[in-house]
N, C-alpha and C positions, 0 to 999 in steps of 0.2 A: 779212608774214613777219618772223621775227627778223633782227636785224642783227648782223653780225660785223665787228669791226675787227681788222686784222692789223698788229701792231707788230713782230713778229719780223723780223730782217734778211733781205735777199735774197728778199723775198716777192713780188717783181714777177712771177716766173714759178714754175710748179710745179703739181702735180696738185691742190692745194687749191682752185684757181679752179674747175675742172670739178666737183669734189666738192660744193662749196657751191652752185654754180649749179644743178646737177642736183637738189639737195635743196630748191631754192626759196629759199635764203637771200639776203638783201641783204648785201653785204660791201664793204669798202673797205680798201685798203692805206694805212697811215699815210704822210703826206708825210715825206720825209727831213729837212725843216726842223723837225720836232717834236723837242724835247728830251725824251727819255723818262726823264731823271733829274730833270725838273721836275714836281713833283706836279700843279700847276695845269694845265700843258699836257696831261698825261695825262688828268686829269679832264675837261677841255674836249673832248678827242678822243673819249673813251669815253662821254660823257654819255648818249647815246641808244642805246648798244649792249646787246645781250643776252648776247653772248659775245665773247671775245677770243682770238686766237691770239697769244700773247705770247712774247717772247724772255727775255733775262736781266735786263731792267729791273726795278728795285724796285717792288713793288706793295704799298703801305703801307696801314695801317688808314685813314688819311685818304682815300686814293683809294677804297678799298672802301666806306667809309661814305657817300661822295658819289655813289654809283652805284646807285640803287634798282632799276634794271632788270637789272643784271648777274647772270647765272646760272652762267656757266662761264668759267673761265680755263684754256685749253688751251695748255700750255707746250711749246715746241719744244725738247726736251732732257730730261735725266733729273733735273736739279737743280731744286729749288723753294725754296731757302733765301731767295731774294729776295722771296718772297711771305709776307705776314702770314696764315699758315694759320689761326690762332686767330680772326682777324676774319672770314675766309671761313666757318669753321665756324658762327660766330654768325649769319651771314646766309644760311647754307645755300647757299653758292656752291661749286660743284665746282672743285677744283684737280686738273688732270690733267697727266700728262707723257707722253713718248713713249719708253718703255723698249724696249731691244733693237734699236734702229735705227742707232745710231752707234758701237757698241763696236769694230767693226773699224776704223773711221776713227780713233778715239782711239788705239787700239793701234798702228796704223801710224805715227801722228804721234809717239807716245811713242818708238818705236824710231828714228824719223828724228832726233829730238832727241838721243837717246842716242848714236847713231852720229855725229851732227854734232859733239857735244862730244868724243867719243872720238878723232875724227880732227882735232881742232883748229880747227873752225869756230866762230865767224866769223873768228877771227884769221887763218887761212891765206888766206882770200879777200881780206881787207883788205890784207894785206901784199903780195900779188901786184898788186893794184890800185895800190899805192904804189910799185911797182917794186922791192920788197924781197923777196929770196928767203932763206927760213930753212928748214933741214931739222931738224925737232925729232922725236925718237923718243918716241912716246907708248905707253901701255900697250895691249896687244892686248885686244880685247873677248872673243874666244873664250877660255874658261877663267876669265873674271872672274865676279864674283858680283853678281847683281841682287836687291835686296830690294824686294818689292812690298808696299806697305801698302794693304790692301784687296783681297781676292781675290774680288770679285764678277764680274759679266759682263765688265767692261772689264779688270780685273786678270787674269782668266783669259786673255783674248785677248792681252794683253801677254806673259803667261807662256809660252804656246805658241810665240810668235815668238822669245822669248829662248832657249828650249830649242833651237829651230832654229838659232840663232846659236852654239850651243855654250856657252852661259852656264850656270852653276850658279844655280838660282833658289831664294831663300828667300821666304817670305810670312808676313805677319801678318794675321790677320782674327779678330775676336771670335767669328764663327760660320762657320768655314771649311767648304768643300766638300771633305771628306776623300777622297772617291772621286776627284775631279778631281786633287787633290794627289798621290795615290798613282799615278794613271795617268800623270801627267807628271813623276813623280820630283821633286816640289816639296817642300822641307823646310819644314814649319810650325814657326815659332819665336815667341818673345816679341818684343814691339816693341823692347825694349832690345837683345836679341841681334841682331836684324835690323840695327839701326843700327850696332852694333859690327863686324859682319862684312861688310857690303855695300860693294862698290866703287861701285855705283849704287843710289840709293834713289828709287823712283818712287811717287808718291802717287796713290791711286785710291779715295778715300773720299768719301762724301757730306759736305756741310757741316752741322755742328750746333754748338751752343754748347759742347758737350763737346770737339769737335775744333778749335775756333778756336785758332789759333796752336799747333797740335800740334807744329810745327817752330819751336822757340824757342831761347833761349840754352842752356837745359839739355839739350834733345834734340840740338841741334847739337854740343854738347860730347861727346856719346856716339857721334857718328858717326866712322867710320874716317878717320884723317887722310889727305887726298888723295882723298876720295870725291867723288861728284857727286850733286846733288839734282835731280830732275826732277819738275815739277808740271804735270800736264794736268787736274787735278781742279777745285779751287776755290782762288782766291787767298788767302782768309782762313785757309786751313790753315797758312800760313807767315807768321811774323813777319818782314817784309821788312827791318826795321832789323837784326835779329839775323842774318839771312842775309847781308846786306851785310858785316857785321863778320866773319863766318866766311870769306867769300870774300876779303876784304882781308887777313886774317891768314894765309891759306894753309891753314887747317884743311880747307876744301873746295877741291878743284881747280877746280871749275866748277859752274855751275847752268844748267839748261835750263827755261825757264818759258813756259807758254802762257796762264797766268791770274795775276791780280794782285789785291792788296787793293783798289785803286781802278782802275777801267777806264773809258776808255782810260788806259793808264799815263801819269802826268804827265811832261811833258818835263823836269822838274827832278828826277826820280827818280834816285838814285845808281846804280841798276841799269844805267842807260843809259851810265854812265861806266866800267863795269868790262869789261875785255877778255875775261874768262873767263865771260861770261854769254851764252847763246844765247836769243833771244826770238822769240815769235810772238804774234799778237793774238787769243787765244781762238778759235782756228780748228781745234783738234784734232778736234772732232766733225764737221767739215764736209768731206765730199767729195760728188761728184755723186750717188752712190747714197743716201747718208745724207740729203742734202737732199730728194730725192724722197720717200723713205720717211718722214722726219720730218714733212714737211708733209702728206702723205697721212694719216698717223695722227692728227695734231692736228686736221685737218678732220673726219675720220671720227668722232672722239670727240664732237665737237659734234653731228654729225648723229645719232649713236647715242643720245645723251642726249635730244635733241629728239624722237626717234621712240620713246622709251620703253625703250631698252636701257641697260644699266648695265655698261660695260666695266671691270670691277673691277680688272683688272691694271694699268690706266692711272691710276686714281683714287687720289690720295694723301691724302685727308682724308675727313671724314664717315664715319668707321669705325662700323660697326654700324647705319648709317642704311638703312632699307629702304622708306621711303615718300617718297623725294625725287621731286619733279615739277618740270617746267619751268614 
């Protein structure tokens, strides 16, 4: 039977074990000692596998070309920018994701970061631990403006929660869902207008070369003075050097970040030295329900493909292909 290697994190438990076992697959969970950012270690780990359940690790052309048996990369999550999709197309390797399973988790995390920054965390927590009491009046969230960059499934889930908090919501999206925007009283605006008017700017875009460093010196200069940047999407959307400068100068009041240009965030990153930055470690999409649903979908995708089904809504490449076979 085909072999599956699972390198996505926290894979020791979950429904994927039963799904793969019942379908007759051999599978193994990667040891934690494997450095998934080391190409050779990944090649050695995946050498005999037919499919992988992968996380956010880079899957490069060198890795793909070294694995003649590989047929499917089933990614736990919706992003696939770390995968060389062109190389996968050339070798007719399916690249699949798990859409629609973690948008509520990301939305809740986004709002948690927003509220944390709005109420002065982590600074307030740190001061109390140091025995220092400071009463600082901060802007109220209700009545403020949230600008959502990318009004897809996650952006929409954030928008409904923000409306519930009494926020005015702006959104920019090249292909907006206008019915949704009208229903929730969301004002669709240009990107520049959103930056200029928003008290909080939250990023919810897929990563692409066109979007790389979307937030940079020029776009930060267009943001409202004293506003806050929130990023639970992809680290490379933000030029971190430019962000640090904007935070240090006071143009931005704060930032809340779950994703970074390099992960894990290096301990010498200047972001770690700034008191007005709230950080988490790429966990926005992870809650108990999304964990279960994501792993089930990733495993079911592999089973579907092996048994001759084509779950098109999950497959991100090989467009127009109708004769793919395992």
